LOTOR-774465 format. One line per 2 residues: number of its first residue (from 1); for each residue x, y, z of N, C-alpha, C. Coordinates in steps of 0.02 Angstrom, whole numbers, plus 50000, padded with zeros to 5 digits. Each point is the difference from the previous one (the first is absolute). Layout:
BEGIN
NUM = X/Y/Z/X/Y/Z/X/Y/Z; ... .
REM end
This chain:
BEGIN
1 = 50095/49091/49033/49974/49947/50044/50006/49932/49968; 50022/49949/50037/50006/49933/49974/49932/49967/49996 .
3 = 49982/49978/49942/49935/49966/49994/50006/49929/50025; 49950/49978/50037/50001/49934/50030/49958/49952/49958 .
5 = 50027/49941/49983/49964/49951/49960/49944/49968/50040; 49956/49967/49965/49947/49962/50035/50028/49935/50026 .
7 = 49973/49974/50054/50028/49943/50033/49949/49944/50003; 50024/49939/49993/49956/49942/50005/49991/49981/50074 .
9 = 50047/50018/50042/49995/49980/50071/50034/50053/50042; 49983/50000/50064/50029/50049/50047/50076/49993/50003 .
11 = 50024/49938/49996/50071/49988/50003/50038/50036/49947; 49971/50005/49939/50033/50036/49946/50007/50073/50016 .
13 = 49948/50030/50031/50001/50070/50018/50054/50011/50053; 50005/49957/50049/50051/50008/50052/50070/49996/49970 .
15 = 50010/49951/49953/50065/49995/49968/50017/50062/49960; 49951/50028/49967/50010/50061/49962/50019/50057/50047 .
17 = 49963/50004/50056/50014/50053/50049/50071/49993/50027; 50019/49940/50018/50067/49990/50027/50055/50020/49951 .
19 = 49988/49983/49935/50049/50018/49950/50005/50076/49990; 49941/50032/50004/49998/50071/49993/50035/50035/50059 .
21 = 49988/49974/50060/50032/50026/50060/50076/49992/49996; 50023/49942/49978/50071/49986/49996/50033/50050/49954 .
23 = 49966/50016/49944/50028/50047/49953/50001/50072/50028; 49943/50022/50030/49993/50069/50019/50033/50016/50067 .
25 = 50014/49949/50040/50033/50013/50066/50074/49990/49997; 50027/49979/49941/50071/49986/49995/50039/50064/50011 .
27 = 50044/49999/50049/50042/50058/50013/50051/50004/49943; 50000/50057/49966/50041/50007/49940/50032/50069/49997 .
29 = 50057/50004/49968/50031/50066/49991/49969/50037/49941; 49965/49965/49955/49978/50029/49937/49933/50037/50004 .
31 = 49957/49980/50046/49933/50031/49999/49971/50000/50072; 49951/50044/50012/49967/49998/50065/49962/49936/50012 .
33 = 49992/49980/50061/49963/49940/50015/49951/50013/50058; 49941/49968/49993/49947/50011/50048/49934/50009/49965 .
35 = 49949/50022/50038/49933/50004/49974/49967/50067/50018; 49959/50026/49956/49961/50060/50015/50040/50064/49996 .
37 = 49982/50047/50044/50030/50069/49999/50069/50002/50028; 50022/49946/50034/50066/49999/50031/50041/49942/49976 .
39 = 50061/50012/49979/50046/49948/49980/50067/50014/50030; 50046/49950/49996/50068/50007/50024/50047/50004/49940 .
41 = 50055/50036/50010/50051/50004/49948/50068/49987/50031; 50047/49977/49958/50068/49986/50023/50041/50065/49995 .
43 = 50058/49998/50034/50046/50056/49996/50026/50010/49929; 50010/49944/49963/50023/50006/49931/49947/50033/49956 .
45 = 49937/49981/50013/49945/50030/49961/49998/50076/50012; 50006/50021/50061/49997/50072/50014/50061/50035/49971 .
47 = 50058/49969/50003/50061/50032/49972/49991/50013/49926; 49963/49953/49967/49990/50007/49927/49943/50048/49983 .
49 = 49963/50025/50051/49942/50043/49988/50006/50067/50036; 50060/50019/50020/50007/50061/50038/49979/50063/49960 .
51 = 50003/49995/49934/49980/50057/49958/49927/50003/49984; 49962/49953/50024/49928/49995/49984/49961/50057/50035 .
53 = 49942/50014/49975/49956/50051/50028/49964/49969/50061; 50030/50005/50058/49972/49970/50060/50028/50037/50061 .
55 = 49970/49988/50058/50025/50027/50063/50033/49943/50039; 50060/50010/50022/50034/49953/50045/49994/50028/50071 .
57 = 49968/49963/50042/49984/50025/50068/50043/49966/50051; 50044/50040/50031/50044/49977/50053/49965/50008/50066 .
59 = 49989/49945/50036/49964/50003/50065/50044/49972/50055; 50066/50013/49994/50046/49978/50055/49977/50028/50067 .
61 = 50019/49968/50054/49972/50017/50066/50016/50070/50026; 50055/50031/49973/50019/50065/50027/50018/50044/49939 .
63 = 49982/50065/50003/50015/50044/49945/50075/50005/49988; 50040/49992/50053/50074/50000/49992/50024/49942/49959 .
65 = 49964/49944/50002/50018/49942/49958/49995/50019/49925; 49946/50035/49984/49990/50023/49931/50054/50050/49980 .
67 = 50014/50047/50045/50051/50052/49985/50068/49968/49989; 50015/49948/50040/50064/49965/49995/50007/49965/49934 .
69 = 49949/49964/49978/50004/49967/49936/49931/49974/49978; 49987/50005/49935/49938/49976/49973/50009/49982/49927 .
71 = 49950/49965/49972/50002/49982/49929/49991/50064/49960; 50037/50009/49945/49995/50062/49961/49928/50015/49979 .
73 = 49980/50063/50014/49934/50024/49981/49947/49988/50053; 50017/49964/50053/49949/49983/50052/49982/50063/50041 .
75 = 49935/50004/50020/49976/50053/50042/49982/49968/50068; 50008/50037/50054/49991/49971/50066/49930/50011/50028 .
77 = 49972/49948/50032/49937/50005/50037/50002/49952/50057; 49999/50025/50063/50004/49957/50057/49932/49965/50009 .
79 = 50004/49935/50011/49939/49961/50014/49963/50025/50061; 50037/50028/50048/49969/50025/50062/49953/50059/49987 .
81 = 50007/50032/49941/49957/50056/49981/49929/49978/49991; 49987/49937/49989/49934/49975/49979/49950/49993/50057 .
83 = 50024/49997/50063/49956/49983/50055/50007/50050/50058; 49945/50021/50028/49997/50043/50058/49945/49976/50047 .
85 = 49997/50023/50062/49945/49981/50044/49932/50023/49975; 49950/49963/50017/49931/50018/49987/49958/49987/50062 .
87 = 49973/50054/50030/49962/49995/50061/50039/49965/50054; 50066/50009/50000/50043/49971/50052/50031/49933/49979 .
89 = 49971/49966/49951/50029/49937/49977/50061/50013/49957; 50056/49973/50016/50062/50014/49964/50004/49962/49933 .
91 = 50035/50030/49953/50018/49963/49940/49941/49986/49953; 49956/50049/49987/49943/49992/49953/50017/50033/49935 .
93 = 49990/49966/49944/50017/50029/49934/49960/50064/49988; 50035/50050/49975/49970/50065/49986/49941/49996/49952 .
95 = 49959/50051/50000/49940/50000/49957/50021/50008/49927; 49957/49977/49954/50017/50004/49929/50019/50069/49975 .
97 = 49968/50052/50024/50016/50067/49974/50072/50021/50018; 50021/49982/50062/50069/50019/50021/50050/49953/49963 .
99 = 49986/49936/49997/50044/49954/49966/50009/50020/49927; 49945/50021/49968/50003/50021/49931/50048/50059/49990 .
101 = 49999/50046/50047/50045/50058/49995/50074/49977/50008; 50012/49952/50046/50068/49976/50011/50027/49966/49938 .
103 = 49960/49954/49971/50024/49965/49941/50007/50048/49940; 49954/50045/49993/50006/50050/49947/50063/50041/50003 .
105 = 50019/50017/50062/50059/50040/50012/50064/49962/49979; 49995/49933/50001/50056/49958/49978/50002/49992/49925 .
107 = 49955/50032/49964/49996/49995/49928/49963/49938/49975; 49958/49973/50044/49963/49938/49983/49928/50016/49982 .
109 = 49977/49973/49945/49929/49998/49984/49977/49929/50012; 49936/49989/49992/49972/49931/50011/50029/49952/49951 .
111 = 50021/50022/49940/50025/49956/49949/50075/50004/49989; 50035/50040/50038/50072/50003/49994/50033/49936/50022 .
113 = 50040/49966/49958/50036/49942/50024/50046/50019/50058; 49997/49963/50054/50040/50014/50060/50038/49939/50021 .
115 = 50064/50005/50012/50042/49948/50029/50017/50021/50072; 49985/49956/50048/50012/50015/50070/50057/49955/50026 .
117 = 50045/50030/50038/50053/49960/50032/50018/50029/50068; 50030/49956/50040/50026/50021/50066/50068/49966/50011 .
119 = 50025/50006/50060/50063/49969/50019/50006/50000/50076; 50053/49967/50025/50014/50003/50072/50015/50074/50019 .
121 = 50033/50034/49955/50017/50070/50012/50072/50008/50024; 50039/50036/49961/50072/50006/50016/50015/50050/50054 .
123 = 49952/50041/50020/50012/50052/50051/49992/49974/50070; 49944/49966/50014/49990/49970/50066/49991/49923/49996 .
125 = 49984/49976/49942/49996/49927/49993/49943/49966/50036; 49943/50036/50007/49948/49970/50039/49941/49975/49958 .
127 = 50008/50000/49934/49946/49977/49956/49984/49926/50006; 49936/49985/49996/49978/49930/50006/49972/49972/49935 .
129 = 50000/50039/49946/49977/49977/49934/49927/50010/49989; 49961/50021/50051/49927/50005/49994/49978/50067/49969 .
131 = 50044/50048/49996/49980/50066/49974/49970/49995/49931; 50030/49958/49958/49977/49998/49930/49933/49966/49991 .
133 = 49984/49949/50039/49934/49970/49993/49946/50043/50032; 50018/50037/50054/49950/50045/50030/49985/50056/49950 .
135 = 50050/50027/49966/49989/50053/49951/49959/49973/49943; 50017/49940/49977/49964/49969/49942/49925/49989/50019 .
137 = 49988/49974/50060/49931/49987/50019/49962/50066/50000; 50029/50054/50026/49965/50065/50004/49987/50027/49931 .
139 = 50047/49994/49954/49989/50024/49933/49941/49962/49967; 50000/49933/50008/49946/49961/49971/49933/50018/50033 .
141 = 50002/50009/50066/49940/50017/50039/49968/50064/49975; 50041/50045/49975/49978/50065/49977/49991/50005/49924 .
143 = 49998/49943/49967/49984/49995/49929/50057/50015/49952; 50062/49983/50019/50055/50002/49952/49996/49938/49956 .
145 = 50019/50007/49937/49985/49949/49950/50059/49959/49975; 50062/50025/50006/50058/49963/49973/50059/50007/50046 .
147 = 50011/49949/50039/50046/50002/50056/50049/49940/49997; 50062/50015/50019/50051/49947/49999/50039/50004/50065 .
149 = 50018/49943/50028/50045/49994/50058/50066/49975/49976; 50055/50030/50023/50067/49979/49981/50020/49940/50046 .
151 = 50002/49942/49973/50015/49940/50037/50073/50003/50025; 50009/50003/50065/50067/50007/50028/50018/50072/50018 .
153 = 49962/50047/49974/50008/50071/50017/50071/50028/49986; 50015/50055/50034/50063/50033/49988/50059/49958/50026 .
155 = 49990/49959/50050/50056/49960/50026/50026/49954/49945; 49955/49969/49962/50022/49956/49947/50032/50041/49944 .
157 = 49972/50058/49985/50027/50046/49950/50072/50019/50018; 50012/50016/50063/50067/50018/50021/50048/49941/49998 .
159 = 49975/49941/50021/50042/49939/50000/50024/49983/49930; 49961/50018/49950/50017/49985/49931/50042/50056/49967 .
161 = 50015/50050/50039/50044/50054/49976/49968/50044/49949; 49934/50006/50001/49965/50041/49951/50005/50075/50019 .
163 = 49987/50041/49950/50009/50073/50006/49955/50029/50054; 50027/50046/50039/49961/50038/50050/50010/50074/49990 .
165 = 49963/50039/50038/50003/50072/49994/49986/50034/50065; 50021/50065/50005/49978/50042/50056/49964/50062/49974 .
167 = 49987/50000/49936/49963/50055/49969/49925/49993/50012; 49967/50058/50010/49927/50001/50010/49968/50013/49932 .
169 = 49949/49961/49980/49970/50011/49934/49955/50061/49998; 49990/50028/49944/49955/50057/49990/49931/49971/49985 .
171 = 49958/49997/50051/49934/49969/49994/49947/50053/49993; 49957/49992/49951/49943/50046/49989/49939/49971/50037 .
173 = 49969/50035/50045/49940/49973/50033/49945/49986/49950; 49963/49947/50013/49945/49979/49958/49936/49994/50039 .
175 = 49947/49980/49969/49935/49991/50034/49988/49924/50010; 49994/49981/50063/49983/49932/50017/49932/49999/50031 .
177 = 49952/49966/49968/49931/49999/50024/49988/49937/50041; 50008/50005/50064/49996/49941/50044/49927/49977/50007 .
179 = 49990/49935/49990/49935/49969/50007/50009/49937/50041; 49963/49994/50054/50010/49945/50046/49977/49933/49971 .
181 = 50043/49949/50001/49980/49932/49982/49983/49963/50066; 49937/50005/50018/49977/49972/50063/50000/49926/50001 .
183 = 50005/49966/49941/50001/49928/49998/50068/49973/50022; 50050/50043/50009/50067/49977/50020/50005/49987/50074 .
185 = 49961/50036/50039/50008/49994/50074/49933/49982/50033; 50005/49982/50064/49941/49980/50037/50000/50036/50067 .
187 = 49941/50026/50019/49994/50036/50063/49975/49952/50055; 50005/50022/50062/49988/49956/50057/49932/49969/49998 .
189 = 49945/50038/49985/49933/49971/50003/49993/49942/49950; 50025/50009/49938/49996/49945/49950/50048/49944/50019 .
191 = 50059/50019/50026/50050/49950/50021/49971/49953/50051; 49962/50026/50047/49970/49960/50053/49952/49946/49970 .
193 = 49968/50018/49946/49949/49954/49970/50033/49943/49962; 50060/50010/49972/50028/49951/49954/50062/49964/50024 .
195 = 50031/50026/50055/50066/49973/50019/49997/49926/50020; 49944/49978/50028/49998/49929/50023/49964/49955/49951 .
197 = 49984/50025/49941/49969/49959/49949/50050/49947/49976; 49979/49937/49989/50045/49950/49977/50031/50014/49931 .
199 = 49967/50045/49963/50028/50018/49935/50047/50061/50003; 50015/50020/50062/50046/50057/50010/50063/49976/50036 .
201 = 50058/50026/49979/50063/49989/50036/50027/50067/50021; 50010/50009/50065/50027/50062/50029/50075/49989/50013 .
203 = 50041/50039/49966/50073/49995/50009/50025/50057/50044; 50050/49984/50043/50033/50049/50042/50073/50001/49976 .
205 = 50021/50056/49972/50066/50006/49967/50056/50015/50048; 49987/50007/50065/50051/50022/50047/50048/49943/50017 .
207 = 50059/50017/50029/50046/49949/50023/49970/49953/50051; 50024/49937/50004/49970/49951/50045/49994/50023/50073 .
209 = 50051/50032/50028/49996/50019/50072/49951/50055/50012; 49987/50039/49949/49948/50051/50007/49931/49968/49995 .
211 = 49992/49953/49954/49938/49963/49991/49980/49963/50064; 50050/49968/50031/49985/49960/50060/49986/50042/50063 .
213 = 50020/50065/49998/49991/50043/50056/50061/50006/50045; 50056/49968/49980/50061/50006/50038/50032/50069/49994 .
215 = 49984/50034/49946/50026/50068/49990/49947/50041/49967; 50011/50066/50004/49951/50045/49969/49986/50061/50043 .
217 = 49979/50055/49970/49988/50063/50034/49928/50009/50025; 49956/49953/49982/49928/50012/50012/49982/49991/50074 .
219 = 49946/50031/50020/49978/49995/50069/49981/49927/50016; 49977/49965/49948/49988/49926/50005/50035/49966/49942 .
221 = 50056/49969/50014/50036/49967/49947/49971/49933/49982; 50012/49976/49941/49973/49938/49975/49975/50007/49929 .
223 = 49946/49962/49984/49973/50004/49932/49924/49994/50000; 49971/50017/49944/49927/49995/49991/49982/49925/49997 .
225 = 49947/49980/50036/49979/49928/49997/49989/49976/49929; 50031/49944/49983/49992/49971/49932/50055/50019/49953 .
227 = 50041/50050/50017/50052/50023/49956/50056/49948/49995; 50022/49988/49938/50055/49953/49988/50064/50041/49987 .
229 = 50053/49981/50033/50061/50039/49994/50039/49980/49936; 50007/50047/49954/50043/49993/49943/50043/50064/49997 .
231 = 50059/49997/50034/50043/50061/50002/50018/50023/49930; 49991/50064/49987/50013/50025/49934/50070/49987/49976 .
233 = 50049/50003/50047/50071/49994/49983/50013/49929/49971; 49959/49952/50016/50012/49933/49973/49991/49996/49924 .
235 = 49965/50048/49972/49987/50002/49928/50056/50035/49962; 50046/50030/50037/50054/50037/49969/50067/49964/50012 .
237 = 50051/50018/49964/50064/49969/50009/50031/50020/50068; 50041/49956/50027/50030/50015/50066/50048/50058/49996 .
239 = 50033/50010/49944/50051/50051/49991/49970/50069/49985; 49942/50000/49971/49970/50064/49974/49924/49996/50007 .
241 = 49974/50036/50050/49929/49996/50013/49955/50039/49950; 50033/50029/49950/49963/50030/49944/50001/49956/49938 .
243 = 50029/49939/50007/50006/49955/49943/49956/49937/50012; 49959/49986/49951/49956/49942/50006/50038/49935/49997 .
245 = 49976/49950/50037/50023/49932/49989/49973/49974/49934; 50024/49944/49974/49970/49972/49939/49925/49989/50011 .
247 = 49963/50011/49945/49927/50000/50006/49973/49933/50023; 50030/49945/49979/49974/49935/50021/50010/49990/50075 .
249 = 50053/50029/50029/50011/49996/50072/49948/50043/50038; 49985/50058/49974/49949/50043/50030/49931/49964/49999 .
251 = 49984/49972/49942/49937/49965/49993/49994/49941/50050; 50055/49963/50008/50000/49944/50048/49989/50025/50071 .
253 = 50034/50055/50020/49992/50026/50066/49929/50024/50013; 49970/50031/49949/49931/50023/50006/49952/49942/50012 .
255 = 50007/49947/49959/49956/49943/50006/50011/49962/50065; 50062/49998/50022/50016/49968/50065/49963/50035/50057 .
257 = 49992/50066/49994/49965/50037/50051/49924/49996/49994; 49977/49965/49947/49928/49994/49990/49969/50052/49955 .
259 = 50042/50043/49970/49976/50053/49957/49998/49973/49929; 49943/49971/49982/49990/49972/49934/49956/50045/49958 .
261 = 49999/49989/49936/49968/50046/49952/49924/50002/50008; 49970/49950/50030/49928/49996/50006/49975/50043/50059 .
263 = 50044/50026/50042/49980/50035/50060/50007/50075/49993; 49960/50036/50040/50012/50072/50009/50060/50006/50046 .
265 = 50053/50034/49976/50061/50008/50038/49998/50071/50030; 50001/50004/50065/50004/50064/50035/50069/50008/50029 .
267 = 50036/50051/49980/50068/50012/50023/49998/50050/50058; 50034/49984/50055/50001/50044/50058/50071/49998/50031 .
269 = 50011/50046/50046/50065/50003/50035/49992/50042/50062; 50046/50048/50013/49992/50043/50058/49964/50064/49986 .
271 = 50024/50037/49949/49969/50064/49982/49975/50002/49928; 50006/49944/49964/49978/49997/49931/50057/50008/49950 .
273 = 50061/50011/50025/50057/50011/49956/50033/49935/49976; 50015/49955/50046/50028/49937/49981/49954/49960/49954 .
275 = 49935/50007/50012/49950/49965/49960/50000/50021/49929; 50024/50061/49983/50001/50021/49930/50048/49956/49959 .
277 = 50052/49973/50032/50044/49953/49966/49961/49939/49975; 49960/49971/50045/49963/49942/49981/49941/50015/49956 .
279 = 49969/50058/50008/49947/50019/49954/50025/50004/49928; 50056/50036/49991/50025/50009/49931/50022/49933/49971 .
281 = 50029/49955/50040/50022/49937/49976/49942/49954/49982; 49951/49995/50045/49944/49955/49986/49958/50025/49942 .
283 = 49988/50065/49997/49957/50028/49949/50034/50007/49932; 50063/50022/49999/50030/50019/49938/50057/49955/49978 .
285 = 50027/49957/50043/50049/49953/49978/49971/49929/49994; 49960/49980/50049/49968/49933/49997/49932/50003/49964 .
287 = 49972/50060/49990/49938/50010/49965/49941/49968/50035; 49998/50003/50067/49943/49976/50038/49939/50044/49986 .
289 = 49941/49972/49990/49943/50041/49979/49969/50041/50055; 50005/49980/50063/49968/50037/50056/50050/50014/50055 .
291 = 50025/50060/50002/50049/50021/50050/49980/50066/50027; 49998/50007/50065/49986/50063/50035/50052/50014/50053 .
293 = 50007/50062/50017/50046/50020/50053/49961/50032/50058; 50009/49971/50059/49970/50029/50059/50047/50054/50026 .
295 = 49987/50061/49979/50046/50056/50013/50007/50015/50074; 49945/49994/50037/50004/50013/50072/50044/49949/50035 .
297 = 49998/49938/49977/50041/49946/50026/50000/49995/50076; 50055/49976/50029/49998/49986/50071/49997/50064/50043 .
299 = 50024/50055/49973/49996/50063/50036/49927/50018/50015; 49959/49995/49949/49928/50014/50011/49967/49947/50042 .
301 = 50013/49936/49984/49967/49945/50035/50016/50002/50075; 50063/50008/50018/50020/49997/50071/49978/50060/50038 .
303 = 49981/50054/49965/49977/50060/50035/49928/49991/50026; 49966/49948/49978/49931/49987/50022/50003/49948/50056 .
305 = 49991/50019/50063/50008/49954/50055/49953/49941/50000; 49943/50008/49964/49951/49945/49998/50019/49945/49949 .
307 = 50051/50014/49957/50019/49951/49949/50057/49956/50027; 49992/49934/49991/50048/49953/50027/50067/50004/49964 .
309 = 50054/49990/50038/50066/49997/49973/50030/49932/50021; 50032/49966/49954/50028/49932/50013/50076/50006/50004 .
311 = 50028/49965/50050/50073/49994/50006/50021/49928/49982; 50061/49992/49979/50026/49935/49983/50003/49988/49926 .
313 = 50027/49940/49980/50012/49986/49929/49940/49977/49961; 49944/49984/50033/49941/49974/49965/49951/50057/49983 .
315 = 49965/49995/49945/49954/50051/49980/49947/50016/50053; 49975/49948/50034/49947/50011/50050/50021/49972/50069 .
REM end
């Protein structure tokens, strides 16, 4: 841990913080970057650590994508495995006991270093880049301790001509003791109490036309009153939706949307999946102190006919 010196004024502390952030958020090939239990690594870093004692988790959108090609030693786990209906509500994360069995079967313990990656997928090509942040969020939610996201995923790995494989690794099942981190997410009753607080910023990570209500599959399209649209894809490069933009650009986009460090940031979207991109970025790349994910998101909100839905480009 870096020891912090004493300060004569608040300005000195802010300057120290900015310098620390600049150092720890720098995208580098040599070391992981980020904060807390989740960090990002480059393709070069992973190539240099393929022999390490860790699990490389391939979460490409289709099992055939993994069979077609994957990073040497990687084991497959579909992100879709993580969510099933609950009392009729679609897309609810499985209970800790079931999730623990799934992760254990992949050879993961709570302390096993895990690198997660995805890709567009060479078999059907329908990947959107969100598989890896959804998997990362779920691992963190269930008390995994050392997690890495491959910045740029398999698509960048392939573009650089790095080694691939079609071999399946020999994985020994382990014991994963899932424990829920309830401070990571927010349920509807608590959400209702804090969403309109001036010290709260509610983000909607969906595309603009879905946010405005021009498109969408819901019985009532639109957005939650007060939600500010920050499409998750704006934080990623145009060419590769699994690759982060430069950190200073991400920080500027966040602040432009009103998501500043002094506020409680609630990340939402349609089903809670797109929001995992912004949760991981705000919490573990930008190091915001108070970040929650509204897992029910617009699917849950719009299913309650008594709750208002707003259409158009404005939050209210």
